[in-house]
Residue frames as qw, qx, qy, qz and C-alpha x, y, z in Angstrom:
[[0.550, -0.795, 0.027, -0.255, 46.96, 72.18, 63.06],
 [0.009, -0.737, 0.638, -0.224, 49.98, 72.02, 65.30],
 [0.751, 0.092, -0.652, 0.054, 51.68, 68.71, 66.04],
 [0.761, -0.562, -0.312, 0.086, 52.22, 67.27, 69.54],
 [0.645, -0.012, -0.176, 0.743, 55.60, 69.00, 69.80],
 [0.006, -0.760, -0.183, -0.623, 53.82, 72.40, 70.03],
 [0.629, -0.765, -0.135, -0.005, 53.99, 72.26, 73.88],
 [0.750, -0.302, 0.115, 0.577, 57.74, 71.92, 73.84],
 [0.422, 0.480, 0.280, 0.716, 57.97, 74.45, 71.01],
 [0.219, -0.888, -0.186, -0.358, 56.21, 77.08, 73.13],
 [0.715, -0.652, 0.031, 0.249, 58.59, 76.42, 76.04],
 [0.701, 0.010, 0.237, 0.673, 61.63, 76.63, 73.74],
 [0.216, 0.711, 0.281, 0.607, 60.30, 79.90, 72.25],
 [0.425, -0.893, -0.102, -0.112, 59.95, 81.51, 75.66],
 [0.740, -0.487, 0.178, 0.429, 63.48, 80.51, 76.68],
 [0.592, 0.305, 0.315, 0.676, 64.93, 81.62, 73.30],
 [0.001, 0.858, 0.226, 0.460, 63.26, 85.03, 73.68],
 [0.571, -0.818, 0.031, 0.070, 64.56, 85.45, 77.23],
 [0.776, -0.198, 0.241, 0.548, 68.07, 84.43, 76.12],
 [0.447, 0.539, 0.298, 0.649, 68.06, 86.94, 73.24],
 [0.102, -0.845, -0.163, -0.498, 66.84, 89.84, 75.35],
 [0.640, -0.767, 0.014, -0.042, 68.52, 89.23, 78.73],
 [0.816, -0.262, 0.191, 0.479, 72.09, 88.48, 77.77],
 [0.600, 0.079, -0.621, 0.498, 74.65, 89.74, 78.51],
 [0.017, -0.080, 0.451, -0.889, 72.78, 92.10, 80.87],
 [0.425, -0.704, 0.442, -0.358, 71.42, 91.23, 83.44],
 [0.944, -0.130, 0.304, 0.007, 72.25, 87.54, 82.72],
 [0.209, -0.686, 0.558, 0.417, 75.85, 86.93, 81.63],
 [0.002, -0.225, 0.879, 0.420, 75.30, 83.92, 79.35],
 [0.678, -0.007, -0.336, -0.654, 72.37, 82.34, 77.42],
 [0.566, 0.020, -0.819, 0.094, 73.32, 79.07, 79.16],
 [0.022, -0.010, -0.654, 0.756, 72.13, 80.65, 82.45],
 [0.589, 0.127, 0.141, -0.785, 68.49, 80.43, 81.27],
 [0.088, 0.105, -0.978, -0.156, 67.00, 76.93, 81.12],
 [0.745, -0.242, -0.303, -0.543, 63.80, 74.89, 80.97],
 [0.352, 0.149, -0.834, 0.399, 63.93, 73.19, 84.34],
 [0.592, -0.636, -0.461, -0.178, 62.12, 72.38, 87.54],
 [0.184, -0.785, 0.367, -0.464, 62.96, 74.18, 90.76],
 [0.891, -0.366, 0.227, -0.142, 63.21, 70.68, 92.27],
 [0.841, 0.416, -0.221, 0.265, 66.22, 69.83, 90.11],
 [0.624, -0.727, 0.166, 0.232, 69.36, 69.52, 92.20],
 [0.586, -0.375, 0.449, 0.560, 73.00, 70.30, 91.30],
 [0.503, 0.627, 0.416, 0.425, 72.19, 72.46, 88.30],
 [0.331, -0.470, -0.034, 0.818, 73.89, 75.77, 87.63],
 [0.148, 0.524, 0.479, 0.689, 71.65, 78.26, 85.85],
 [0.000, 0.045, 0.334, -0.941, 70.10, 81.53, 87.00],
 [0.556, 0.159, 0.085, -0.811, 66.59, 81.66, 85.42],
 [0.158, 0.056, 0.981, 0.099, 64.39, 78.62, 85.08],
 [0.560, 0.032, -0.240, -0.792, 61.16, 78.08, 83.11],
 [0.146, 0.010, 0.963, -0.228, 58.94, 75.46, 84.67],
 [0.512, -0.152, -0.490, -0.689, 55.79, 74.14, 82.99],
 [0.151, -0.105, 0.818, -0.545, 53.66, 73.17, 85.98],
 [0.475, 0.369, 0.691, -0.402, 50.20, 72.62, 84.52],
 [0.112, 0.029, -0.661, -0.741, 48.43, 71.91, 81.22],
 [0.387, 0.358, 0.639, -0.560, 44.67, 72.36, 81.08],
 [0.154, 0.333, 0.762, 0.534, 42.35, 71.41, 78.22],
 [0.202, 0.233, 0.183, -0.934, 40.04, 74.33, 77.55],
 [0.200, 0.378, 0.898, 0.107, 36.55, 72.99, 76.87],
 [0.182, 0.709, 0.364, -0.577, 34.88, 76.40, 76.54],
 [0.098, 0.477, -0.475, -0.733, 36.25, 77.05, 73.05],
 [0.798, 0.373, 0.298, -0.367, 33.72, 75.91, 70.40],
 [0.152, -0.388, 0.801, 0.430, 35.04, 73.40, 67.90],
 [0.711, 0.222, -0.333, -0.578, 33.45, 71.74, 64.87],
 [0.921, -0.148, 0.314, -0.175, 32.68, 67.99, 65.12],
 [0.798, 0.020, 0.413, 0.438, 34.99, 67.12, 62.20],
 [0.085, 0.791, -0.246, -0.554, 37.18, 69.13, 59.82],
 [0.859, 0.512, 0.003, -0.005, 38.02, 68.43, 56.20],
 [0.460, -0.603, 0.548, 0.352, 41.52, 67.13, 55.60],
 [0.141, -0.125, 0.785, 0.591, 42.06, 67.10, 51.85],
 [0.455, 0.019, -0.364, -0.812, 39.18, 66.42, 49.51],
 [0.730, -0.164, -0.575, -0.332, 37.98, 63.03, 50.86],
 [0.544, -0.134, -0.704, 0.437, 39.07, 62.83, 54.50],
 [0.391, -0.809, -0.100, -0.428, 37.69, 64.15, 57.74],
 [0.503, 0.182, -0.599, 0.596, 39.82, 64.82, 60.78],
 [0.467, -0.709, -0.488, 0.204, 38.87, 65.23, 64.42],
 [0.089, 0.915, -0.042, 0.391, 39.38, 68.95, 65.36],
 [0.458, 0.295, -0.556, 0.627, 42.31, 70.01, 67.51],
 [0.535, -0.685, -0.470, 0.154, 41.98, 70.36, 71.28],
 [0.095, 0.805, -0.168, 0.561, 42.73, 73.79, 72.77],
 [0.737, -0.353, -0.408, 0.408, 45.03, 73.84, 75.80],
 [0.120, -0.940, 0.166, -0.274, 46.37, 76.39, 78.25],
 [0.771, 0.106, -0.408, 0.478, 49.94, 76.02, 79.44],
 [0.409, -0.903, -0.006, -0.136, 50.87, 77.36, 82.86],
 [0.696, 0.350, -0.321, 0.538, 54.47, 78.40, 83.51],
 [0.497, -0.846, -0.021, 0.191, 56.49, 79.57, 86.45],
 [0.555, 0.618, -0.259, 0.493, 59.63, 81.66, 85.76],
 [0.691, -0.719, -0.036, 0.066, 61.92, 81.50, 88.80],
 [0.154, 0.808, -0.534, 0.195, 65.37, 82.37, 89.98],
 [0.867, -0.003, -0.485, 0.116, 67.43, 79.30, 90.76],
 [0.525, -0.812, 0.165, -0.194, 68.22, 79.43, 94.45],
 [0.869, -0.317, 0.281, 0.258, 71.01, 76.84, 94.16],
 [0.616, 0.732, -0.047, 0.286, 72.84, 78.81, 91.50],
 [0.736, -0.235, -0.108, 0.626, 76.52, 79.45, 92.18],
 [0.306, 0.640, 0.162, 0.686, 76.16, 83.09, 91.08],
 [0.361, -0.331, -0.481, 0.727, 75.61, 84.47, 94.62],
 [0.040, -0.561, -0.378, -0.735, 72.74, 86.79, 93.68],
 [0.055, -0.184, -0.546, 0.815, 71.55, 89.34, 96.19],
 [0.235, 0.629, 0.669, -0.319, 67.94, 90.57, 96.60],
 [0.230, 0.727, -0.069, -0.643, 68.41, 93.67, 94.39],
 [0.018, 0.325, -0.801, -0.503, 69.94, 91.48, 91.63],
 [0.163, 0.302, 0.939, 0.004, 66.97, 89.07, 91.81],
 [0.241, 0.718, 0.435, -0.488, 64.50, 91.99, 91.63],
 [0.153, 0.613, -0.399, -0.665, 66.27, 93.40, 88.55],
 [0.031, -0.096, 0.928, 0.358, 66.16, 90.03, 86.82],
 [0.191, 0.504, 0.818, -0.199, 62.47, 89.51, 87.69],
 [0.210, 0.731, 0.146, -0.633, 61.69, 93.04, 86.42],
 [0.108, 0.465, -0.633, -0.610, 63.53, 92.42, 83.15],
 [0.120, 0.151, 0.970, 0.151, 61.67, 89.13, 82.63],
 [0.222, 0.651, 0.607, -0.399, 58.31, 90.85, 83.20],
 [0.180, 0.707, -0.165, -0.664, 59.26, 93.57, 80.73],
 [0.025, 0.276, -0.823, -0.495, 60.41, 91.11, 78.03],
 [0.146, 0.337, 0.930, 0.011, 57.28, 88.93, 78.33],
 [0.220, 0.718, 0.390, -0.533, 55.06, 92.03, 78.21],
 [0.192, 0.677, -0.336, -0.626, 56.78, 93.27, 75.07],
 [0.297, 0.284, -0.831, -0.374, 56.89, 89.84, 73.37],
 [0.480, -0.034, 0.670, -0.566, 53.63, 88.34, 74.52],
 [0.819, 0.348, 0.294, -0.349, 52.44, 86.44, 71.49],
 [0.124, -0.393, 0.796, 0.443, 53.69, 84.05, 68.82],
 [0.764, 0.284, -0.194, -0.546, 51.99, 82.47, 65.80],
 [0.878, -0.136, 0.459, -0.024, 52.01, 78.65, 65.74],
 [0.802, 0.574, 0.052, 0.155, 53.39, 78.84, 62.21],
 [0.111, 0.851, -0.460, 0.228, 56.51, 80.56, 63.62],
 [0.556, -0.468, 0.658, -0.199, 57.05, 77.54, 65.90],
 [0.644, 0.108, 0.748, 0.118, 56.06, 74.91, 63.32],
 [0.115, 0.481, -0.351, -0.795, 56.81, 76.35, 59.84],
 [0.006, -0.064, -0.905, -0.420, 55.10, 73.48, 58.02],
 [0.220, 0.506, 0.698, -0.455, 51.66, 74.51, 59.29],
 [0.100, 0.258, 0.560, 0.781, 49.33, 75.53, 56.50],
 [0.235, -0.759, -0.590, -0.143, 46.33, 76.56, 58.61],
 [0.080, 0.528, -0.174, 0.828, 46.12, 80.07, 59.94],
 [0.551, -0.486, -0.641, 0.221, 45.79, 79.53, 63.67],
 [0.224, -0.941, -0.055, -0.247, 45.26, 82.28, 66.25],
 [0.298, 0.606, -0.562, 0.478, 48.39, 83.50, 68.04],
 [0.707, -0.372, -0.533, 0.278, 49.45, 81.90, 71.26],
 [0.092, -0.814, 0.100, -0.565, 49.30, 84.71, 73.86],
 [0.581, -0.111, -0.593, 0.547, 51.47, 84.73, 76.99],
 [0.285, -0.711, -0.059, -0.640, 49.70, 86.57, 79.80],
 [0.069, -0.342, 0.722, -0.597, 50.11, 86.78, 83.53],
 [0.427, -0.294, -0.852, -0.070, 48.33, 83.88, 85.20],
 [0.395, -0.538, 0.055, -0.743, 45.53, 85.18, 87.38],
 [0.750, -0.267, -0.594, 0.113, 46.35, 83.12, 90.47],
 [0.444, -0.866, 0.032, -0.227, 46.52, 84.07, 94.11],
 [0.026, 0.682, -0.677, 0.274, 49.60, 84.08, 96.33],
 [0.714, -0.223, 0.587, -0.310, 48.18, 80.98, 98.06],
 [0.910, 0.388, 0.118, -0.085, 48.05, 79.13, 94.71],
 [0.432, 0.758, -0.454, 0.177, 51.60, 80.22, 93.92],
 [0.349, -0.553, 0.685, -0.322, 52.75, 78.88, 97.32],
 [0.880, 0.024, 0.410, -0.241, 51.03, 75.55, 96.53],
 [0.778, 0.592, -0.209, 0.036, 52.98, 75.20, 93.30],
 [0.166, 0.672, -0.649, 0.317, 56.23, 75.57, 95.29],
 [0.604, -0.333, 0.610, -0.390, 54.99, 73.17, 97.96],
 [0.938, 0.259, 0.080, -0.216, 54.17, 70.54, 95.32],
 [0.732, 0.513, -0.359, 0.269, 57.88, 70.38, 94.48],
 [0.776, -0.500, -0.236, 0.302, 58.91, 70.52, 98.19],
 [0.460, 0.218, -0.072, 0.857, 60.53, 73.92, 97.96],
 [0.107, -0.627, -0.439, 0.635, 59.86, 77.08, 99.99],
 [0.347, 0.864, 0.361, 0.054, 58.14, 79.92, 98.17],
 [0.422, -0.276, 0.193, 0.842, 60.37, 82.34, 96.27],
 [0.324, 0.673, 0.042, -0.664, 59.46, 85.39, 94.30],
 [0.344, 0.037, 0.815, 0.465, 58.58, 84.17, 90.82],
 [0.388, 0.293, -0.175, -0.856, 56.43, 85.05, 87.81],
 [0.455, 0.217, 0.860, -0.083, 53.48, 82.97, 86.66],
 [0.293, 0.353, -0.382, -0.802, 52.25, 82.98, 83.06],
 [0.682, 0.337, 0.617, -0.202, 49.52, 81.36, 80.96],
 [0.030, 0.317, -0.641, -0.698, 50.14, 80.54, 77.28],
 [0.407, 0.423, 0.798, -0.139, 46.89, 80.04, 75.34],
 [0.925, 0.016, 0.268, -0.268, 45.29, 78.91, 73.15],
 [0.072, -0.475, 0.838, 0.260, 47.62, 76.11, 72.17],
 [0.857, 0.231, 0.008, -0.461, 45.82, 73.89, 69.62],
 [0.315, -0.371, 0.868, 0.100, 46.97, 70.31, 69.58],
 [0.596, 0.236, -0.486, -0.594, 45.98, 68.32, 66.47],
 [0.827, -0.074, 0.473, -0.296, 44.36, 64.92, 66.46],
 [0.074, -0.338, 0.854, 0.390, 45.70, 61.92, 64.60],
 [0.466, 0.345, 0.795, -0.175, 42.21, 60.57, 64.03],
 [0.257, 0.322, -0.438, -0.799, 41.37, 60.75, 60.33],
 [0.597, 0.301, 0.692, -0.273, 38.16, 59.25, 58.93],
 [0.043, 0.105, -0.691, -0.714, 37.65, 58.22, 55.36],
 [0.594, 0.243, 0.356, -0.679, 33.93, 58.67, 54.81],
 [0.602, 0.214, 0.756, 0.144, 32.24, 55.99, 52.66],
 [0.005, -0.143, 0.508, 0.849, 32.14, 56.74, 48.96],
 [0.612, 0.360, 0.233, -0.664, 28.81, 57.41, 47.32],
 [0.222, -0.105, 0.902, 0.355, 28.04, 54.33, 45.23],
 [0.055, 0.516, 0.805, 0.287, 24.35, 54.87, 44.51],
 [0.073, 0.228, 0.177, -0.955, 22.32, 57.99, 44.04],
 [0.154, 0.576, 0.788, 0.153, 18.60, 58.48, 43.32],
 [0.039, 0.154, -0.030, -0.987, 17.05, 61.58, 41.88],
 [0.131, 0.560, 0.814, 0.081, 13.42, 62.40, 41.41],
 [0.035, -0.179, -0.152, -0.971, 11.29, 65.24, 40.20],
 [0.003, -0.521, -0.776, 0.356, 8.19, 66.33, 41.92],
 [0.028, 0.498, 0.426, 0.755, 5.52, 68.45, 40.31],
 [0.005, -0.141, -0.480, 0.866, 4.06, 71.30, 42.35],
 [0.453, -0.001, -0.229, -0.862, 0.72, 71.31, 40.39]]
């Protein structure tokens, strides 16, 4: 199962995809797309990806323990949902006008729709388990909830896109070595 870096790997994958598909049009340089918070000051990029919430998903059924090799048991991974906001940096020095912002937002929505899943093994090539793909879908949140995300970072609401990446399985480091069988008893019972 995926290591703890999977959360960062998902963020890096989203940014990498946006950089590949948005440059040089409508964004002039890959350096203009960053993982950042809208609260960051004195930064010069155009598009920001902000991870604003991580939720453990308890509804997904998991086994109590999984086999890890022939003699070890491992606690199963925890499934998480990652919530992202993709925003246009208002403090950018690019001087974007409303039509430019709308074109950029439209292109982001198109790219995410066309590239909405990734296999964990693409992000962490050493994985040997076949995990389900991580799907990026529009977060089903209201305008009021979106405004609250902006208020939490003391910024006025701006047009932005909100996405959910799930399921993201995060492995456990807990490995149990069950006791070895040292004594066994067998008996035969007659049915007559």
